[in-house]
N, C-alpha and C positions, 0 to 999 in steps of 0.2 A: 504425513511425519509419522504422527501415533499408529497406524494402523501400520507402519516399517516399524518400529522401538516395538507394540506389539510380538509384531512376527519377528522380535532377534534379529531388526536390519539397525541395527546401532547405525552402525557408517553410512546409510541410508537417510535414515529420518536425522540423525547430524547434516547433512550433508544436506537438505534440506534444511534446516534450522538454522545456519550459516548463509545459505542463501536466500531468507526472508531479511537478511536484513536491514538491505536496502529499502525495499516497502514497510518497515515497521519506523526505522527511521525517516522518512517521507515521513510522517506523521505528526512529526516533534520541528519541520523545519519553520513553521513560524506558529503559533498557537491554535493548540488543536481545538477543536475538528475542525478545518476549518480548511487545511488538505485535507481531509478524507473524504469530506464534502465534493472536495472540486472532484477528488478521482471518481468518485461514485458518482457523482452525475458528467462524468464524463465518460463513466464507461454505460450511460443512457439509468443507473440504478433506480436512483433519487431526481425529481422534477427539477431542485435549483442547488445550488450550492452556498446561500443561500445563509447565512449566520449572524445571529443574531448580538447586538450592542450590549458587549463593550467592545467586541470581537468583532475583526474587521479579515475580509475579506487577503488572501492571500498575495504579496506583493509581488510586481514584474519578478524581483531576482528571487524570489519563493518560489514561484510555477514554475522558473527557468532548472532551480533545485530538485526543487518536484520533479518533473520532467526527467530530469538526468535518474532521480534513483527511481523512476517507473524502468527506462529503458534497462540499467544494468540489473534489474529485480523481472524483465522484461518475461521468461517465459514463466515467471511463476505466477502471474499479473494474469498473460491466458489461460494457467492450467485452474487459480479460484471461479475466473469470471465460468468457465467452461464450467465445472462442480456446479454450478448455480444454479 
């Protein structure tokens, strides 16, 4: 997004900005950082999705929302994973 902006491709940068919204939204489905840790664990980037009390792991309803938001932002999820 930054590189597109710097290159003057404002429409391209804006497109990525709006396509990132589902991925940003998933961070706040339940108490952060539990959703982010769950996603990172699913991608094999961290060993455990564990969060320390008083935080809790995402609920089944939360995981359903997280999965839906991941599907909505899916192509960017794949690009982010490939860039690492």
